C-alpha positions as a printed NumPy array, in Angstrom:
array([[130.215, 114.741, 107.394],
       [132.81 , 112.33 , 106.174],
       [133.13 , 109.646, 104.038],
       [133.835, 107.625, 100.481],
       [132.874, 109.523,  97.814],
       [133.482, 106.803,  95.002],
       [130.437, 105.293,  93.778],
       [132.247, 102.477,  92.811],
       [132.251, 101.202,  96.574],
       [128.938, 101.649,  96.882],
       [127.044,  99.112,  99.469],
       [124.335,  96.522,  98.626],
       [121.176,  97.536,  97.273],
       [118.323,  98.887,  99.928],
       [117.407,  96.73 , 102.433],
       [120.569,  94.757, 102.77 ],
       [121.126,  94.051, 106.513],
       [125.046,  94.084, 105.738],
       [125.568,  97.163, 104.468],
       [127.723,  98.837, 107.222],
       [129.72 ,  95.578, 107.802],
       [130.64 ,  95.757, 103.769],
       [131.792,  99.441, 104.354],
       [133.4  ,  99.609, 107.7  ],
       [135.002, 102.92 , 106.834],
       [131.561, 104.531, 106.418],
       [130.753, 106.037, 109.885],
       [127.577, 103.861, 111.412],
       [124.665, 106.289, 111.156],
       [123.364, 107.207, 114.907],
       [120.285, 109.21 , 115.884],
       [120.628, 112.171, 117.808],
       [116.849, 113.257, 117.831],
       [114.773, 113.314, 120.782],
       [111.756, 110.876, 121.227],
       [109.652, 114.515, 120.329],
       [111.792, 114.945, 117.261],
       [111.552, 111.569, 116.2  ],
       [107.426, 112.362, 116.266],
       [108.038, 115.505, 114.732],
       [109.864, 114.209, 111.854],
       [107.662, 111.513, 111.108],
       [104.832, 113.91 , 111.245],
       [106.164, 116.768, 109.036],
       [108.908, 115.114, 107.031],
       [107.461, 111.454, 106.792],
       [110.643, 110.327, 108.134],
       [109.973, 106.907, 109.532],
       [112.96 , 105.399, 112.127],
       [112.406, 101.906, 110.453],
       [113.041, 102.848, 106.655],
       [115.462, 105.899, 107.388],
       [118.291, 103.631, 106.637],
       [116.751, 101.943, 104.   ],
       [115.548, 105.346, 102.381],
       [119.357, 106.601, 102.63 ],
       [120.509, 103.903, 100.831],
       [118.216, 104.301,  98.322],
       [119.327, 107.788,  97.455],
       [122.656, 106.441,  97.66 ],
       [122.201, 104.082,  95.15 ],
       [120.375, 106.788,  92.888],
       [123.737, 109.063,  92.837],
       [125.739, 106.363,  92.175],
       [123.447, 105.39 ,  88.913],
       [122.745, 108.722,  87.599],
       [125.563, 110.979,  89.019],
       [128.645, 108.537,  89.379],
       [131.294, 111.537,  88.926],
       [128.85 , 113.7  ,  91.162],
       [132.117, 113.745,  93.754],
       [129.55 , 114.309,  97.08 ],
       [130.08 , 112.358, 100.365],
       [128.004, 109.258, 100.707],
       [127.82 , 109.099, 104.515],
       [124.287, 108.461, 105.949],
       [124.224, 111.406, 107.972],
       [124.815, 113.567, 105.189],
       [122.504, 112.175, 102.74 ],
       [119.834, 112.099, 105.799],
       [119.94 , 115.984, 105.584],
       [118.864, 116.064, 101.544],
       [116.   , 113.682, 102.64 ],
       [114.755, 115.656, 105.558],
       [115.092, 118.74 , 103.495],
       [112.706, 117.033, 100.733],
       [110.419, 115.297, 103.142],
       [111.974, 111.756, 102.099],
       [111.268, 112.371,  98.584],
       [114.055, 110.361,  96.855],
       [113.72 , 112.275,  93.414],
       [113.699, 116.085,  94.987],
       [116.328, 115.108,  97.388],
       [118.254, 114.032,  94.738],
       [118.138, 117.106,  92.703],
       [118.771, 119.152,  95.995],
       [122.018, 117.198,  96.144],
       [123.052, 117.787,  93.003],
       [121.958, 121.475,  93.094],
       [124.256, 121.838,  96.345],
       [127.424, 120.632,  94.033],
       [126.55 , 122.737,  91.137],
       [125.994, 125.816,  93.275],
       [129.481, 125.43 ,  94.725],
       [131.245, 124.658,  91.25 ],
       [129.465, 127.393,  89.333],
       [130.268, 130.627,  91.678],
       [134.138, 130.462,  92.489],
       [133.953, 133.805,  94.197],
       [132.058, 132.157,  96.99 ],
       [133.287, 128.687,  97.442],
       [137.021, 129.048,  96.655],
       [138.945, 128.676,  99.746],
       [135.658, 128.389, 101.976],
       [136.551, 128.534, 105.568],
       [135.887, 130.441, 108.259],
       [139.313, 131.898, 108.984],
       [138.75 , 133.519, 105.699],
       [135.515, 135.202, 106.451],
       [136.973, 136.378, 109.755],
       [136.255, 140.072, 109.169],
       [132.905, 139.292, 108.335],
       [132.27 , 137.594, 111.561],
       [133.955, 140.476, 113.126],
       [132.112, 143.228, 111.663],
       [129.09 , 141.25 , 113.24 ],
       [127.462, 141.111, 109.524],
       [125.952, 137.778, 110.648],
       [125.604, 135.678, 113.886],
       [123.266, 133.141, 115.47 ],
       [121.25 , 134.161, 118.528],
       [122.647, 132.313, 121.822],
       [118.711, 130.947, 122.202],
       [116.805, 128.93 , 120.132],
       [112.944, 130.433, 119.428],
       [109.762, 128.174, 121.271],
       [109.846, 125.991, 118.11 ],
       [113.361, 124.767, 118.505],
       [114.656, 127.074, 115.858],
       [117.702, 128.954, 115.797],
       [117.865, 132.5  , 114.782],
       [120.297, 133.55 , 112.01 ],
       [120.812, 137.717, 112.616],
       [122.049, 139.581, 109.59 ],
       [122.601, 143.09 , 109.82 ],
       [123.838, 144.747, 106.344],
       [124.587, 148.026, 107.835],
       [127.635, 146.202, 109.523],
       [129.083, 146.004, 106.06 ],
       [131.462, 148.299, 104.635],
       [131.505, 148.099, 100.824],
       [134.968, 149.291, 100.285],
       [136.65 , 146.751, 102.732],
       [135.479, 143.632, 100.926],
       [132.932, 143.045,  97.981],
       [129.17 , 141.302,  98.999],
       [130.588, 137.896,  98.108],
       [132.335, 137.801, 101.464],
       [129.021, 138.417, 103.074],
       [127.381, 135.187, 101.352],
       [130.437, 133.296, 102.086],
       [129.739, 134.088, 105.878],
       [126.29 , 133.068, 105.739],
       [127.018, 129.824, 103.822],
       [129.444, 128.795, 106.436],
       [127.128, 129.911, 109.164],
       [124.161, 127.536, 107.827],
       [126.599, 124.668, 107.048],
       [127.668, 124.969, 110.713],
       [124.049, 125.244, 111.575],
       [122.605, 122.077, 109.216],
       [125.263, 119.63 , 111.241],
       [122.86 , 119.459, 114.149],
       [119.993, 117.018, 113.489],
       [117.664, 118.995, 115.39 ],
       [118.032, 122.133, 112.836],
       [117.54 , 119.41 , 109.949],
       [113.806, 118.721, 111.675],
       [113.105, 122.329, 113.115],
       [114.412, 124.53 , 110.4  ],
       [115.839, 128.013, 110.984],
       [114.413, 131.555, 111.169],
       [116.047, 134.844, 109.702],
       [116.028, 138.188, 111.582],
       [117.567, 140.75 , 108.928],
       [117.926, 144.48 , 110.439],
       [118.079, 146.821, 107.449],
       [118.645, 149.951, 109.613],
       [121.1  , 152.073, 107.655],
       [120.803, 150.627, 104.129],
       [121.702, 153.086, 101.763],
       [120.909, 153.242,  98.25 ],
       [124.686, 152.946,  97.372],
       [124.903, 150.071,  99.429],
       [122.014, 148.1  ,  98.369],
       [123.121, 148.545,  94.732],
       [125.717, 145.928,  95.293],
       [122.647, 143.475,  95.156],
       [121.621, 143.427,  92.217],
       [119.441, 140.789,  90.136],
       [122.406, 138.58 ,  89.431],
       [123.522, 138.214,  93.03 ],
       [119.877, 138.325,  94.445],
       [119.257, 135.297,  91.824],
       [122.434, 133.277,  92.89 ],
       [121.427, 133.725,  96.846],
       [117.9  , 132.79 ,  96.375],
       [118.842, 129.79 ,  94.058],
       [121.157, 128.555,  96.623],
       [118.683, 129.094,  99.748],
       [115.818, 127.577,  98.033],
       [116.9  , 125.055,  95.993],
       [120.569, 124.435,  96.588],
       [120.978, 123.902, 100.178],
       [119.453, 121.262, 102.518],
       [118.42 , 123.805, 105.057],
       [114.442, 124.615, 105.74 ],
       [114.134, 128.491, 106.354],
       [110.685, 128.619, 108.178],
       [110.632, 132.59 , 108.407],
       [112.202, 135.668, 107.328],
       [111.712, 138.5  , 109.591],
       [112.743, 142.119, 108.227],
       [113.015, 144.852, 110.56 ],
       [114.079, 148.645, 110.263],
       [113.655, 148.206, 106.512],
       [113.869, 151.741, 105.096],
       [111.692, 152.892, 101.671],
       [114.962, 151.469,  99.409],
       [113.903, 148.246, 100.764],
       [110.844, 148.281,  98.366],
       [113.246, 148.033,  95.326],
       [115.628, 145.468,  97.015],
       [112.503, 143.502,  97.388],
       [111.345, 143.935,  93.86 ],
       [114.786, 142.572,  92.769],
       [114.074, 139.238,  95.383],
       [110.53 , 138.887,  94.881],
       [110.556, 137.101,  90.973],
       [112.895, 134.745,  92.167],
       [111.304, 133.486,  95.13 ],
       [108.663, 130.705,  95.219],
       [105.455, 131.465,  96.8  ],
       [105.53 , 129.222,  99.441],
       [108.559, 131.255, 100.745],
       [107.333, 134.428,  99.617],
       [104.515, 133.773, 102.125],
       [106.94 , 133.333, 105.105],
       [108.554, 137.038, 104.577],
       [107.456, 139.411, 107.253],
       [108.198, 143.102, 107.173],
       [107.673, 144.663, 110.511],
       [109.526, 148.266, 109.877],
       [110.305, 149.766, 113.069],
       [107.651, 147.689, 115.237],
       [109.145, 145.527, 118.071],
       [105.525, 144.492, 118.962],
       [105.097, 143.482, 115.592],
       [108.522, 141.446, 115.627],
       [107.774, 139.763, 118.938],
       [104.765, 138.215, 117.844],
       [106.949, 135.954, 115.601],
       [109.993, 135.993, 117.843],
       [109.428, 136.237, 121.356],
       [111.587, 138.752, 123.383],
       [112.76 , 136.406, 125.678],
       [115.704, 135.249, 123.057],
       [115.615, 138.553, 121.599],
       [118.974, 140.773, 122.26 ],
       [118.216, 144.254, 123.933],
       [118.669, 145.952, 120.611],
       [115.167, 144.402, 119.382],
       [113.226, 144.682, 122.796],
       [114.547, 141.522, 124.017],
       [115.27 , 140.319, 127.523],
       [118.163, 138.544, 126.733],
       [121.043, 141.192, 126.949],
       [123.215, 142.721, 124.889],
       [123.889, 141.311, 121.368],
       [127.078, 139.292, 121.648],
       [128.855, 138.083, 118.619],
       [131.613, 136.521, 120.108],
       [130.343, 133.412, 120.949],
       [129.057, 132.615, 117.453],
       [132.307, 133.743, 115.865],
       [134.492, 131.546, 118.482],
       [132.273, 128.6  , 117.967],
       [132.986, 128.954, 114.021],
       [136.418, 129.902, 113.975],
       [137.268, 126.834, 116.045],
       [135.396, 124.817, 113.438],
       [138.405, 125.388, 110.929],
       [139.625, 121.799, 110.729],
       [136.077, 119.957, 110.68 ],
       [134.849, 122.458, 107.301],
       [138.371, 121.787, 105.879],
       [137.996, 118.235, 106.287],
       [134.322, 117.868, 105.336],
       [134.788, 120.058, 101.975],
       [137.585, 117.732, 100.969],
       [134.975, 115.17 , 100.655],
       [133.394, 117.137,  98.025],
       [135.521, 116.254,  95.062],
       [135.343, 118.363,  91.83 ],
       [135.189, 115.919,  88.878],
       [137.554, 116.493,  85.838],
       [135.552, 114.958,  83.552],
       [132.044, 115.558,  84.092],
       [129.708, 118.091,  86.001],
       [125.963, 118.501,  86.271],
       [125.699, 121.276,  84.155],
       [121.981, 120.162,  82.863],
       [120.955, 121.35 ,  86.091],
       [121.316, 125.065,  85.767],
       [121.845, 128.035,  83.337],
       [125.456, 128.482,  82.111],
       [127.036, 131.444,  84.127],
       [127.61 , 133.45 ,  81.355],
       [124.076, 133.189,  79.899],
       [122.493, 133.695,  83.322],
       [124.891, 136.754,  84.433],
       [123.715, 138.418,  80.764],
       [120.087, 137.866,  81.394],
       [120.586, 139.026,  84.981],
       [122.316, 142.28 ,  84.095],
       [119.652, 143.269,  81.526],
       [117.245, 142.619,  84.46 ],
       [119.596, 145.344,  86.276],
       [119.421, 147.875,  83.996],
       [115.393, 147.58 ,  84.744],
       [115.485, 147.557,  88.291],
       [118.009, 150.616,  88.994],
       [114.87 , 152.789,  88.51 ],
       [113.132, 150.919,  91.098],
       [115.447, 151.625,  93.456],
       [116.232, 155.182,  92.789],
       [112.207, 155.625,  92.701],
       [111.921, 153.841,  96.117],
       [114.62 , 155.81 ,  97.58 ]])
């Protein structure tokens, strides 16, 4: 993504035939979707190719009218991510965009100095990677393995940074914007001490980003090898999940046959009963690390305003942290009981 974040230089109102001529510095959008995906986007996301740029311009106008100091990128391709994630509902897409920026500004531990080289130790550990093959629905599979994390090496926020950058890279693809992603989380070997790092404060922040603060469609979350402690972890997560997302969680235990009903063996590595060879994290790591300059450029377009920010969209950090600390005290007994 790139482009002008100054709302004082917006193009004319929706429907004008000369938008791109008046703003030559803004990249012209060129659709990369296949005919089948254009049809899928029309049926599932209410995206009409003939109205696409009109819809983008409508969202751009709303940003400049309601949030002139948001400091966001206003390129067609960037705004289109948010429209697709909210099925071209202008109001919901605008709120998602505002939440996207609010999340970035209210959690500096995660979003300061956010670039691939800064999370290289996490990538090398294999905590998060993306399988090389898409599933039959055209969705990438993001594989998360908490057992690869050693808490004494770096805080849990580094893992969250790695996941976030992975999603940022994936969502650059229009195919992913339409198809969404699938998550495969392997909880083998997760102990009580490690689970205790994922308290309600962190859980609420992460769930808030994934549900309401990032333009990606999470179509399924497959949990495998979950120990008894996961009951406690899920007890922390579930209150923050919307019903639609909660219904997309599938707990497989150690049953690989159950996993294979959701993710076919042909795209899974041998570690999960698949036929795609050993799990190789190097290809994804190389791809992400090679995108360093792209991320530095893209994130430079997201300007933190000096005069205002959309505080009204989120509870203040101090109040939220106190609320979650109180919740954590209530949740700890559940963790010990499940363990």
